[in-house]
PDB file of N, CA, C and O in Angstrom, chain B, residues numbered from 101:
ATOM      1  N   MET B 101      -0.872  46.503  71.843  1.00  0.00           N
ATOM      2  CA  MET B 101      -2.170  46.485  71.208  1.00  0.00           C
ATOM      3  C   MET B 101      -3.131  47.326  72.038  1.00  0.00           C
ATOM      4  O   MET B 101      -3.184  47.201  73.262  1.00  0.00           O
ATOM      5  N   LYS B 102      -3.890  48.183  71.360  1.00  0.00           N
ATOM      6  CA  LYS B 102      -4.838  49.069  72.031  1.00  0.00           C
ATOM      7  C   LYS B 102      -6.184  48.377  72.203  1.00  0.00           C
ATOM      8  O   LYS B 102      -6.509  47.414  71.509  1.00  0.00           O
ATOM      9  N   LEU B 103      -6.943  48.894  73.136  1.00  0.00           N
ATOM     10  CA  LEU B 103      -8.286  48.361  73.360  1.00  0.00           C
ATOM     11  C   LEU B 103      -9.171  48.603  72.141  1.00  0.00           C
ATOM     12  O   LEU B 103     -10.009  47.763  71.816  1.00  0.00           O
ATOM     13  N   SER B 104      -9.002  49.723  71.470  1.00  0.00           N
ATOM     14  CA  SER B 104      -9.811  50.008  70.276  1.00  0.00           C
ATOM     15  C   SER B 104      -9.517  48.994  69.164  1.00  0.00           C
ATOM     16  O   SER B 104     -10.418  48.643  68.402  1.00  0.00           O
ATOM     17  N   ASP B 105      -8.277  48.522  69.063  1.00  0.00           N
ATOM     18  CA  ASP B 105      -7.949  47.493  68.076  1.00  0.00           C
ATOM     19  C   ASP B 105      -8.646  46.174  68.407  1.00  0.00           C
ATOM     20  O   ASP B 105      -9.143  45.485  67.516  1.00  0.00           O
ATOM     21  N   ILE B 106      -8.676  45.836  69.675  1.00  0.00           N
ATOM     22  CA  ILE B 106      -9.319  44.589  70.104  1.00  0.00           C
ATOM     23  C   ILE B 106     -10.823  44.649  69.832  1.00  0.00           C
ATOM     24  O   ILE B 106     -11.408  43.696  69.318  1.00  0.00           O
ATOM     25  N   MET B 107     -11.433  45.768  70.179  1.00  0.00           N
ATOM     26  CA  MET B 107     -12.874  45.908  70.005  1.00  0.00           C
ATOM     27  C   MET B 107     -13.262  45.955  68.527  1.00  0.00           C
ATOM     28  O   MET B 107     -14.309  45.428  68.150  1.00  0.00           O
ATOM     29  N   SER B 108     -12.441  46.573  67.692  1.00  0.00           N
ATOM     30  CA  SER B 108     -12.772  46.663  66.271  1.00  0.00           C
ATOM     31  C   SER B 108     -12.649  45.308  65.576  1.00  0.00           C
ATOM     32  O   SER B 108     -13.327  45.072  64.576  1.00  0.00           O
ATOM     33  N   HIS B 109     -11.816  44.434  66.072  1.00  0.00           N
ATOM     34  CA  HIS B 109     -11.649  43.112  65.476  1.00  0.00           C
ATOM     35  C   HIS B 109     -12.519  42.045  66.136  1.00  0.00           C
ATOM     36  O   HIS B 109     -12.468  40.877  65.749  1.00  0.00           O
ATOM     37  N   ALA B 110     -13.311  42.435  67.121  1.00  0.00           N
ATOM     38  CA  ALA B 110     -14.143  41.461  67.831  1.00  0.00           C
ATOM     39  C   ALA B 110     -15.409  41.110  67.055  1.00  0.00           C
ATOM     40  O   ALA B 110     -16.064  40.118  67.373  1.00  0.00           O
ATOM     41  N   GLY B 111     -15.764  41.896  66.049  1.00  0.00           N
ATOM     42  CA  GLY B 111     -16.954  41.590  65.250  1.00  0.00           C
ATOM     43  C   GLY B 111     -18.253  41.892  65.973  1.00  0.00           C
ATOM     44  O   GLY B 111     -19.224  41.151  65.819  1.00  0.00           O
ATOM     45  N   LEU B 112     -18.299  42.958  66.757  1.00  0.00           N
ATOM     46  CA  LEU B 112     -19.494  43.293  67.523  1.00  0.00           C
ATOM     47  C   LEU B 112     -20.451  44.208  66.769  1.00  0.00           C
ATOM     48  O   LEU B 112     -21.482  44.604  67.313  1.00  0.00           O
ATOM     49  N   SER B 113     -20.126  44.545  65.536  1.00  0.00           N
ATOM     50  CA  SER B 113     -20.984  45.467  64.798  1.00  0.00           C
ATOM     51  C   SER B 113     -22.332  44.847  64.450  1.00  0.00           C
ATOM     52  O   SER B 113     -23.287  45.570  64.165  1.00  0.00           O
ATOM     53  N   ILE B 114     -22.423  43.528  64.468  1.00  0.00           N
ATOM     54  CA  ILE B 114     -23.687  42.864  64.159  1.00  0.00           C
ATOM     55  C   ILE B 114     -24.753  43.221  65.188  1.00  0.00           C
ATOM     56  O   ILE B 114     -25.933  43.284  64.843  1.00  0.00           O
ATOM     57  N   TYR B 115     -24.373  43.455  66.435  1.00  0.00           N
ATOM     58  CA  TYR B 115     -25.334  43.818  67.469  1.00  0.00           C
ATOM     59  C   TYR B 115     -25.988  45.157  67.168  1.00  0.00           C
ATOM     60  O   TYR B 115     -27.191  45.315  67.380  1.00  0.00           O
ATOM     61  N   ALA B 116     -25.226  46.115  66.682  1.00  0.00           N
ATOM     62  CA  ALA B 116     -25.790  47.410  66.317  1.00  0.00           C
ATOM     63  C   ALA B 116     -26.745  47.278  65.140  1.00  0.00           C
ATOM     64  O   ALA B 116     -27.780  47.944  65.106  1.00  0.00           O
ATOM     65  N   GLU B 117     -26.417  46.442  64.192  1.00  0.00           N
ATOM     66  CA  GLU B 117     -27.285  46.240  63.035  1.00  0.00           C
ATOM     67  C   GLU B 117     -28.578  45.538  63.424  1.00  0.00           C
ATOM     68  O   GLU B 117     -29.651  45.896  62.937  1.00  0.00           O
ATOM     69  N   VAL B 118     -28.484  44.546  64.291  1.00  0.00           N
ATOM     70  CA  VAL B 118     -29.680  43.845  64.764  1.00  0.00           C
ATOM     71  C   VAL B 118     -30.570  44.799  65.551  1.00  0.00           C
ATOM     72  O   VAL B 118     -31.789  44.782  65.384  1.00  0.00           O
ATOM     73  N   ALA B 119     -29.983  45.622  66.399  1.00  0.00           N
ATOM     74  CA  ALA B 119     -30.759  46.591  67.177  1.00  0.00           C
ATOM     75  C   ALA B 119     -31.456  47.591  66.255  1.00  0.00           C
ATOM     76  O   ALA B 119     -32.595  47.978  66.516  1.00  0.00           O
ATOM     77  N   LEU B 120     -30.790  48.010  65.191  1.00  0.00           N
ATOM     78  CA  LEU B 120     -31.394  48.929  64.237  1.00  0.00           C
ATOM     79  C   LEU B 120     -32.579  48.286  63.534  1.00  0.00           C
ATOM     80  O   LEU B 120     -33.604  48.938  63.339  1.00  0.00           O
ATOM     81  N   VAL B 121     -32.459  47.036  63.156  1.00  0.00           N
ATOM     82  CA  VAL B 121     -33.571  46.341  62.497  1.00  0.00           C
ATOM     83  C   VAL B 121     -34.748  46.168  63.455  1.00  0.00           C
ATOM     84  O   VAL B 121     -35.898  46.362  63.059  1.00  0.00           O
ATOM     85  N   ILE B 122     -34.476  45.808  64.700  1.00  0.00           N
ATOM     86  CA  ILE B 122     -35.544  45.658  65.693  1.00  0.00           C
ATOM     87  C   ILE B 122     -36.249  46.991  65.915  1.00  0.00           C
ATOM     88  O   ILE B 122     -37.477  47.037  65.984  1.00  0.00           O
ATOM     89  N   PHE B 123     -35.491  48.069  66.028  1.00  0.00           N
ATOM     90  CA  PHE B 123     -36.088  49.385  66.209  1.00  0.00           C
ATOM     91  C   PHE B 123     -36.946  49.755  65.006  1.00  0.00           C
ATOM     92  O   PHE B 123     -38.046  50.281  65.177  1.00  0.00           O
ATOM     93  N   LEU B 124     -36.471  49.493  63.804  1.00  0.00           N
ATOM     94  CA  LEU B 124     -37.214  49.834  62.588  1.00  0.00           C
ATOM     95  C   LEU B 124     -38.526  49.054  62.511  1.00  0.00           C
ATOM     96  O   LEU B 124     -39.556  49.619  62.144  1.00  0.00           O
ATOM     97  N   VAL B 125     -38.503  47.784  62.847  1.00  0.00           N
ATOM     98  CA  VAL B 125     -39.718  46.970  62.837  1.00  0.00           C
ATOM     99  C   VAL B 125     -40.706  47.481  63.883  1.00  0.00           C
ATOM    100  O   VAL B 125     -41.899  47.589  63.601  1.00  0.00           O
ATOM    101  N   ALA B 126     -40.226  47.796  65.085  1.00  0.00           N
ATOM    102  CA  ALA B 126     -41.101  48.313  66.133  1.00  0.00           C
ATOM    103  C   ALA B 126     -41.689  49.669  65.729  1.00  0.00           C
ATOM    104  O   ALA B 126     -42.874  49.921  65.950  1.00  0.00           O
ATOM    105  N   PHE B 127     -40.876  50.533  65.145  1.00  0.00           N
ATOM    106  CA  PHE B 127     -41.340  51.847  64.717  1.00  0.00           C
ATOM    107  C   PHE B 127     -42.417  51.719  63.644  1.00  0.00           C
ATOM    108  O   PHE B 127     -43.435  52.407  63.720  1.00  0.00           O
ATOM    109  N   CYS B 128     -42.222  50.871  62.663  1.00  0.00           N
ATOM    110  CA  CYS B 128     -43.217  50.664  61.607  1.00  0.00           C
ATOM    111  C   CYS B 128     -44.504  50.069  62.182  1.00  0.00           C
ATOM    112  O   CYS B 128     -45.599  50.432  61.753  1.00  0.00           O
ATOM    113  N   GLY B 129     -44.380  49.168  63.140  1.00  0.00           N
ATOM    114  CA  GLY B 129     -45.564  48.597  63.784  1.00  0.00           C
ATOM    115  C   GLY B 129     -46.367  49.626  64.545  1.00  0.00           C
ATOM    116  O   GLY B 129     -47.597  49.619  64.486  1.00  0.00           O
ATOM    117  N   ILE B 130     -45.698  50.510  65.256  1.00  0.00           N
ATOM    118  CA  ILE B 130     -46.391  51.555  65.997  1.00  0.00           C
ATOM    119  C   ILE B 130     -47.049  52.546  65.044  1.00  0.00           C
ATOM    120  O   ILE B 130     -48.178  52.978  65.279  1.00  0.00           O
ATOM    121  N   ILE B 131     -46.352  52.905  63.974  1.00  0.00           N
ATOM    122  CA  ILE B 131     -46.941  53.811  62.984  1.00  0.00           C
ATOM    123  C   ILE B 131     -48.200  53.189  62.373  1.00  0.00           C
ATOM    124  O   ILE B 131     -49.210  53.875  62.212  1.00  0.00           O
ATOM    125  N   TYR B 132     -48.150  51.909  62.037  1.00  0.00           N
ATOM    126  CA  TYR B 132     -49.329  51.234  61.504  1.00  0.00           C
ATOM    127  C   TYR B 132     -50.460  51.232  62.525  1.00  0.00           C
ATOM    128  O   TYR B 132     -51.609  51.498  62.172  1.00  0.00           O
ATOM    129  N   TRP B 133     -50.149  50.934  63.797  1.00  0.00           N
ATOM    130  CA  TRP B 133     -51.160  50.857  64.845  1.00  0.00           C
ATOM    131  C   TRP B 133     -51.829  52.217  65.062  1.00  0.00           C
ATOM    132  O   TRP B 133     -53.034  52.275  65.305  1.00  0.00           O
ATOM    133  N   VAL B 134     -51.076  53.292  64.981  1.00  0.00           N
ATOM    134  CA  VAL B 134     -51.626  54.626  65.214  1.00  0.00           C
ATOM    135  C   VAL B 134     -52.486  55.084  64.040  1.00  0.00           C
ATOM    136  O   VAL B 134     -53.556  55.655  64.250  1.00  0.00           O
ATOM    137  N   PHE B 135     -52.043  54.845  62.820  1.00  0.00           N
ATOM    138  CA  PHE B 135     -52.716  55.402  61.657  1.00  0.00           C
ATOM    139  C   PHE B 135     -53.667  54.442  60.942  1.00  0.00           C
ATOM    140  O   PHE B 135     -54.128  54.745  59.842  1.00  0.00           O
ATOM    141  N   ARG B 136     -53.964  53.312  61.536  1.00  0.00           N
ATOM    142  CA  ARG B 136     -54.910  52.404  60.877  1.00  0.00           C
ATOM    143  C   ARG B 136     -56.318  53.026  60.924  1.00  0.00           C
ATOM    144  O   ARG B 136     -56.660  53.706  61.892  1.00  0.00           O
ATOM    145  N   PRO B 137     -57.114  52.801  59.905  1.00  0.00           N
ATOM    146  CA  PRO B 137     -58.432  53.440  59.818  1.00  0.00           C
ATOM    147  C   PRO B 137     -59.388  53.054  60.951  1.00  0.00           C
ATOM    148  O   PRO B 137     -60.239  53.857  61.333  1.00  0.00           O
ATOM    149  N   SER B 138     -59.262  51.853  61.489  1.00  0.00           N
ATOM    150  CA  SER B 138     -60.200  51.412  62.526  1.00  0.00           C
ATOM    151  C   SER B 138     -59.989  52.117  63.863  1.00  0.00           C
ATOM    152  O   SER B 138     -60.872  52.073  64.719  1.00  0.00           O
ATOM    153  N   SER B 139     -58.849  52.762  64.064  1.00  0.00           N
ATOM    154  CA  SER B 139     -58.613  53.425  65.342  1.00  0.00           C
ATOM    155  C   SER B 139     -58.892  54.921  65.306  1.00  0.00           C
ATOM    156  O   SER B 139     -58.664  55.607  66.302  1.00  0.00           O
ATOM    157  N   ALA B 140     -59.378  55.443  64.184  1.00  0.00           N
ATOM    158  CA  ALA B 140     -59.613  56.884  64.054  1.00  0.00           C
ATOM    159  C   ALA B 140     -60.667  57.372  65.042  1.00  0.00           C
ATOM    160  O   ALA B 140     -60.506  58.443  65.627  1.00  0.00           O
ATOM    161  N   ALA B 141     -61.730  56.618  65.239  1.00  0.00           N
ATOM    162  CA  ALA B 141     -62.783  57.040  66.166  1.00  0.00           C
ATOM    163  C   ALA B 141     -62.271  57.093  67.605  1.00  0.00           C
ATOM    164  O   ALA B 141     -62.620  58.005  68.355  1.00  0.00           O
ATOM    165  N   GLY B 142     -61.467  56.143  67.982  1.00  0.00           N
ATOM    166  CA  GLY B 142     -60.898  56.139  69.335  1.00  0.00           C
ATOM    167  C   GLY B 142     -59.975  57.316  69.581  1.00  0.00           C
ATOM    168  O   GLY B 142     -59.977  57.892  70.669  1.00  0.00           O
ATOM    169  N   TRP B 143     -59.183  57.680  68.576  1.00  0.00           N
ATOM    170  CA  TRP B 143     -58.285  58.832  68.724  1.00  0.00           C
ATOM    171  C   TRP B 143     -59.076  60.131  68.816  1.00  0.00           C
ATOM    172  O   TRP B 143     -58.710  61.025  69.579  1.00  0.00           O
ATOM    173  N   ARG B 144     -60.180  60.247  68.030  1.00  0.00           N
ATOM    174  CA  ARG B 144     -61.014  61.454  68.115  1.00  0.00           C
ATOM    175  C   ARG B 144     -61.641  61.576  69.492  1.00  0.00           C
ATOM    176  O   ARG B 144     -61.711  62.671  70.051  1.00  0.00           O
ATOM    177  N   GLU B 145     -62.100  60.448  70.045  1.00  0.00           N
ATOM    178  CA  GLU B 145     -62.701  60.457  71.378  1.00  0.00           C
ATOM    179  C   GLU B 145     -61.657  60.827  72.445  1.00  0.00           C
ATOM    180  O   GLU B 145     -61.952  61.595  73.361  1.00  0.00           O
ATOM    181  N   ALA B 146     -60.470  60.293  72.327  1.00  0.00           N
ATOM    182  CA  ALA B 146     -59.416  60.600  73.292  1.00  0.00           C
ATOM    183  C   ALA B 146     -58.979  62.058  73.195  1.00  0.00           C
ATOM    184  O   ALA B 146     -58.588  62.656  74.197  1.00  0.00           O
ATOM    185  N   ALA B 147     -59.044  62.631  71.997  1.00  0.00           N
ATOM    186  CA  ALA B 147     -58.664  64.030  71.826  1.00  0.00           C
ATOM    187  C   ALA B 147     -59.670  64.963  72.485  1.00  0.00           C
ATOM    188  O   ALA B 147     -59.311  66.079  72.863  1.00  0.00           O
ATOM    189  N   ARG B 148     -60.917  64.536  72.633  1.00  0.00           N
ATOM    190  CA  ARG B 148     -61.954  65.380  73.230  1.00  0.00           C
ATOM    191  C   ARG B 148     -61.988  65.273  74.751  1.00  0.00           C
ATOM    192  O   ARG B 148     -62.651  66.090  75.390  1.00  0.00           O
ATOM    193  N   LEU B 149     -61.312  64.317  75.354  1.00  0.00           N
ATOM    194  CA  LEU B 149     -61.374  64.111  76.801  1.00  0.00           C
ATOM    195  C   LEU B 149     -60.997  65.336  77.624  1.00  0.00           C
ATOM    196  O   LEU B 149     -61.696  65.620  78.597  1.00  0.00           O
ATOM    197  N   PRO B 150     -59.947  66.079  77.305  1.00  0.00           N
ATOM    198  CA  PRO B 150     -59.619  67.246  78.136  1.00  0.00           C
ATOM    199  C   PRO B 150     -60.658  68.357  78.050  1.00  0.00           C
ATOM    200  O   PRO B 150     -60.694  69.227  78.921  1.00  0.00           O
ATOM    201  N   LEU B 151     -61.493  68.349  77.035  1.00  0.00           N
ATOM    202  CA  LEU B 151     -62.472  69.416  76.842  1.00  0.00           C
ATOM    203  C   LEU B 151     -63.819  69.115  77.470  1.00  0.00           C
ATOM    204  O   LEU B 151     -64.654  70.013  77.582  1.00  0.00           O
ATOM    205  N   GLU B 152     -64.053  67.890  77.878  1.00  0.00           N
ATOM    206  CA  GLU B 152     -65.339  67.498  78.438  1.00  0.00           C
ATOM    207  C   GLU B 152     -65.376  67.729  79.936  1.00  0.00           C
ATOM    208  O   GLU B 152     -64.372  67.571  80.630  1.00  0.00           O
ATOM    209  N   ASP B 153     -66.568  68.110  80.432  1.00  0.00           N
ATOM    210  CA  ASP B 153     -66.776  68.254  81.872  1.00  0.00           C
ATOM    211  C   ASP B 153     -67.163  66.899  82.443  1.00  0.00           C
ATOM    212  O   ASP B 153     -67.750  66.065  81.754  1.00  0.00           O
ATOM    213  N   ASP B 154     -66.827  66.689  83.716  1.00  0.00           N
ATOM    214  CA  ASP B 154     -67.224  65.449  84.371  1.00  0.00           C
ATOM    215  C   ASP B 154     -68.710  65.487  84.674  1.00  0.00           C
ATOM    216  O   ASP B 154     -69.235  66.529  85.066  1.00  0.00           O
ATOM    217  N   ALA B 155     -69.387  64.377  84.499  1.00  0.00           N
ATOM    218  CA  ALA B 155     -70.823  64.308  84.773  1.00  0.00           C
ATOM    219  C   ALA B 155     -71.077  64.326  86.272  1.00  0.00           C
ATOM    220  O   ALA B 155     -72.031  64.954  86.733  1.00  0.00           O
ATOM    221  N   GLU B 156     -70.247  63.655  87.021  1.00  0.00           N
ATOM    222  CA  GLU B 156     -70.406  63.599  88.466  1.00  0.00           C
ATOM    223  C   GLU B 156     -69.140  64.127  89.125  1.00  0.00           C
ATOM    224  O   GLU B 156     -68.033  63.694  88.806  1.00  0.00           O
ATOM    225  N   ALA B 157     -69.316  65.059  90.039  1.00  0.00           N
ATOM    226  CA  ALA B 157     -68.176  65.567  90.792  1.00  0.00           C
ATOM    227  C   ALA B 157     -67.899  64.616  91.946  1.00  0.00           C
ATOM    228  O   ALA B 157     -68.842  64.109  92.553  1.00  0.00           O
ATOM    229  N   PRO B 158     -66.659  64.363  92.263  1.00  0.00           N
ATOM    230  CA  PRO B 158     -66.358  63.479  93.399  1.00  0.00           C
ATOM    231  C   PRO B 158     -66.819  64.125  94.700  1.00  0.00           C
ATOM    232  O   PRO B 158     -66.815  65.349  94.834  1.00  0.00           O
ATOM    233  N   SER B 159     -67.208  63.303  95.639  1.00  0.00           N
ATOM    234  CA  SER B 159     -67.696  63.832  96.910  1.00  0.00           C
ATOM    235  C   SER B 159     -66.555  64.479  97.687  1.00  0.00           C
ATOM    236  O   SER B 159     -65.413  64.022  97.630  1.00  0.00           O
ATOM    237  N   GLN B 160     -66.869  65.516  98.393  1.00  0.00           N
ATOM    238  CA  GLN B 160     -65.861  66.278  99.139  1.00  0.00           C
ATOM    239  C   GLN B 160     -65.989  66.037 100.638  1.00  0.00           C
ATOM    240  O   GLN B 160     -65.897  66.972 101.433  1.00  0.00           O
ATOM    241  N   ARG B 161     -66.199  64.786 101.017  1.00  0.00           N
ATOM    242  CA  ARG B 161     -66.344  64.467 102.428  1.00  0.00           C
ATOM    243  C   ARG B 161     -65.014  64.477 103.124  1.00  0.00           C
ATOM    244  O   ARG B 161     -63.996  64.083 102.555  1.00  0.00           O
ATOM    245  N   GLY B 162     -65.023  64.928 104.353  1.00  0.00           N
ATOM    246  CA  GLY B 162     -63.806  64.934 105.157  1.00  0.00           C
ATOM    247  C   GLY B 162     -63.610  63.619 105.859  1.00  0.00           C
ATOM    248  O   GLY B 162     -64.428  62.708 105.731  1.00  0.00           O
ATOM    249  N   ALA B 163     -62.519  63.515 106.606  1.00  0.00           N
ATOM    250  CA  ALA B 163     -62.202  62.262 107.278  1.00  0.00           C
ATOM    251  C   ALA B 163     -63.146  62.007 108.438  1.00  0.00           C
ATOM    252  O   ALA B 163     -63.407  60.847 108.760  1.00  0.00           O
ATOM    253  N   GLY B 164     -63.670  63.043 109.079  1.00  0.00           N
ATOM    254  CA  GLY B 164     -64.543  62.864 110.238  1.00  0.00           C
ATOM    255  C   GLY B 164     -66.009  62.724 109.889  1.00  0.00           C
ATOM    256  O   GLY B 164     -66.822  62.487 110.782  1.00  0.00           O
ATOM    257  N   ASP B 165     -66.372  62.859 108.643  1.00  0.00           N
ATOM    258  CA  ASP B 165     -67.773  62.771 108.221  1.00  0.00           C
ATOM    259  C   ASP B 165     -68.098  61.337 107.886  1.00  0.00           C
ATOM    260  O   ASP B 165     -67.635  60.803 106.879  1.00  0.00           O
ATOM    261  N   ASP B 166     -68.904  60.708 108.740  1.00  0.00           N
ATOM    262  CA  ASP B 166     -69.347  59.337 108.486  1.00  0.00           C
ATOM    263  C   ASP B 166     -70.842  59.350 108.277  1.00  0.00           C
ATOM    264  O   ASP B 166     -71.604  59.131 109.219  1.00  0.00           O
ATOM    265  N   HIS B 167     -71.268  59.603 107.063  1.00  0.00           N
ATOM    266  CA  HIS B 167     -72.705  59.623 106.737  1.00  0.00           C
ATOM    267  C   HIS B 167     -73.004  58.391 105.911  1.00  0.00           C
ATOM    268  O   HIS B 167     -72.809  58.377 104.696  1.00  0.00           O
ATOM    269  N   GLU B 168     -73.478  57.365 106.578  1.00  0.00           N
ATOM    270  CA  GLU B 168     -73.794  56.127 105.860  1.00  0.00           C
ATOM    271  C   GLU B 168     -75.249  55.885 105.812  1.00  0.00           C
ATOM    272  O   GLU B 168     -75.689  54.886 105.244  1.00  0.00           O
TER     273      GLU B 168
END
């Protein structure tokens, strides 16, 4: 008897089907979360982030500069 015969008769195909259903549910949930109308403003704001300048530049103090 071959190992492939043992594995094919073990009935493990249900695990692949369950994993497919879980993936499909997660995928549909993410698609809904991304394209829901209430999140459109947040996505527009996030899309503009790389184009905006920082209002305050971080300080360029060195390690030996102690100005308190």
